matplotlib code that plots the C-alpha trace (Angstrom):
import matplotlib.pyplot as plt

x = [-21.3, -18.8, -15.3, -14.1, -16.5, -14.7, -16.1, -16.7, -17.8, -15.6, -13.4, -12.6, -12.3, -11.9, -12.0, -14.7, -15.0, -18.0, -15.8, -15.4, -19.2, -19.9, -17.3, -18.9, -22.3, -21.0, -19.6, -22.8, -24.9, -22.5, -22.7, -26.5, -27.1, -24.4, -23.1, -19.7, -20.7, -24.4, -25.6, -26.7, -30.4, -29.7, -27.4, -30.0, -31.4, -28.0, -26.9, -30.1, -29.4, -25.8, -27.1, -29.8, -27.4, -24.9, -27.5, -28.7, -25.2, -24.4, -27.6, -26.7, -23.1, -24.4, -26.9, -24.8, -23.9, -20.7, -20.3, -17.0, -16.2, -15.0]
y = [124.2, 121.5, 122.2, 118.7, 117.3, 117.2, 117.4, 113.9, 114.4, 113.9, 115.4, 117.0, 113.5, 110.9, 107.9, 107.9, 104.9, 103.9, 104.7, 108.3, 108.7, 107.2, 109.5, 112.5, 111.3, 110.7, 114.2, 115.7, 113.9, 114.8, 118.5, 118.6, 116.6, 118.3, 115.0, 113.5, 110.3, 109.8, 108.4, 104.8, 105.8, 107.8, 105.4, 103.6, 106.8, 108.3, 105.2, 105.3, 108.9, 108.1, 105.3, 107.4, 110.3, 107.8, 106.3, 109.8, 110.9, 107.8, 108.4, 112.1, 111.3, 108.6, 110.9, 114.0, 115.0, 117.1, 119.2, 118.7, 115.5, 112.5]
z = [150.6, 151.4, 150.0, 150.5, 148.0, 144.6, 141.1, 139.9, 136.3, 133.2, 132.0, 135.4, 136.9, 134.1, 136.4, 139.1, 141.4, 143.5, 146.5, 145.2, 144.8, 148.2, 149.9, 148.4, 149.5, 153.0, 153.2, 151.9, 154.5, 157.3, 156.3, 156.0, 159.2, 161.2, 162.5, 161.6, 163.3, 164.2, 167.5, 167.4, 167.3, 164.1, 162.4, 160.2, 158.8, 158.3, 156.3, 154.3, 153.4, 152.3, 150.1, 148.5, 147.8, 146.4, 144.0, 143.0, 142.3, 140.2, 138.1, 137.7, 136.5, 134.1, 132.6, 132.1, 128.6, 128.5, 125.4, 123.7, 125.6, 123.5]

ax = plt.figure().add_subplot(projection="3d")
ax.plot(x, y, z, "-o")
ax.set_aspect("equal")
plt.show()
Protein backbone atom coordinates (compact mmCIF):
# COMPACT_ATOMS: atom_id res chain seq x y z
CA UNK A 1 0.00 0.00 0.00
CA UNK A 2 2.54 2.58 1.09
CA UNK A 3 6.11 1.58 0.39
CA UNK A 4 7.61 4.29 2.57
CA UNK A 5 6.18 2.72 5.73
CA UNK A 6 8.85 0.41 7.14
CA UNK A 7 8.41 -2.69 9.28
CA UNK A 8 8.61 -1.67 12.93
CA UNK A 9 8.48 -4.99 14.75
CA UNK A 10 11.46 -6.74 16.28
CA UNK A 11 13.73 -8.30 15.17
CA UNK A 12 13.38 -6.44 11.85
CA UNK A 13 13.66 -3.12 13.69
CA UNK A 14 15.12 -3.71 17.17
CA UNK A 15 14.80 -0.12 18.38
CA UNK A 16 11.49 1.59 17.59
CA UNK A 17 10.95 5.14 18.78
CA UNK A 18 7.69 7.00 19.23
CA UNK A 19 8.78 9.17 16.29
CA UNK A 20 9.09 6.07 14.08
CA UNK A 21 5.56 4.96 14.97
CA UNK A 22 4.13 8.45 14.45
CA UNK A 23 5.89 8.81 11.08
CA UNK A 24 4.35 5.53 9.91
CA UNK A 25 0.93 6.64 11.16
CA UNK A 26 1.28 9.96 9.35
CA UNK A 27 2.22 8.20 6.10
CA UNK A 28 -0.76 5.87 6.45
CA UNK A 29 -3.23 8.72 7.05
CA UNK A 30 -1.77 10.70 4.15
CA UNK A 31 -2.15 7.70 1.84
CA UNK A 32 -5.69 6.84 2.93
CA UNK A 33 -6.91 10.45 2.87
CA UNK A 34 -5.13 11.40 -0.33
CA UNK A 35 -3.83 14.58 1.32
CA UNK A 36 -0.17 15.27 2.04
CA UNK A 37 -1.18 18.36 3.97
CA UNK A 38 -4.86 18.78 4.80
CA UNK A 39 -6.76 22.04 4.41
CA UNK A 40 -7.34 24.02 7.61
CA UNK A 41 -10.92 22.77 7.88
CA UNK A 42 -9.68 19.15 7.83
CA UNK A 43 -6.63 19.58 10.07
CA UNK A 44 -8.29 18.53 13.34
CA UNK A 45 -9.72 15.28 11.99
CA UNK A 46 -6.45 14.54 10.19
CA UNK A 47 -4.47 15.03 13.43
CA UNK A 48 -6.97 12.88 15.35
CA UNK A 49 -6.54 10.09 12.80
CA UNK A 50 -2.74 10.24 13.06
CA UNK A 51 -2.99 10.03 16.86
CA UNK A 52 -5.44 7.09 16.71
CA UNK A 53 -3.26 5.17 14.25
CA UNK A 54 -0.16 5.91 16.36
CA UNK A 55 -1.85 4.53 19.48
CA UNK A 56 -3.18 1.47 17.67
CA UNK A 57 0.26 0.76 16.21
CA UNK A 58 1.92 1.05 19.63
CA UNK A 59 -0.63 -1.41 21.09
CA UNK A 60 -0.05 -3.78 18.17
CA UNK A 61 3.73 -3.72 18.53
CA UNK A 62 3.51 -4.15 22.32
CA UNK A 63 1.22 -7.15 21.96
CA UNK A 64 3.01 -9.05 19.20
CA UNK A 65 4.73 -12.28 20.12
CA UNK A 66 7.47 -13.14 17.65
CA UNK A 67 8.51 -16.77 17.61
CA UNK A 68 12.19 -17.33 18.08
CA UNK A 69 12.76 -13.80 19.41
CA UNK A 70 14.89 -13.48 22.52
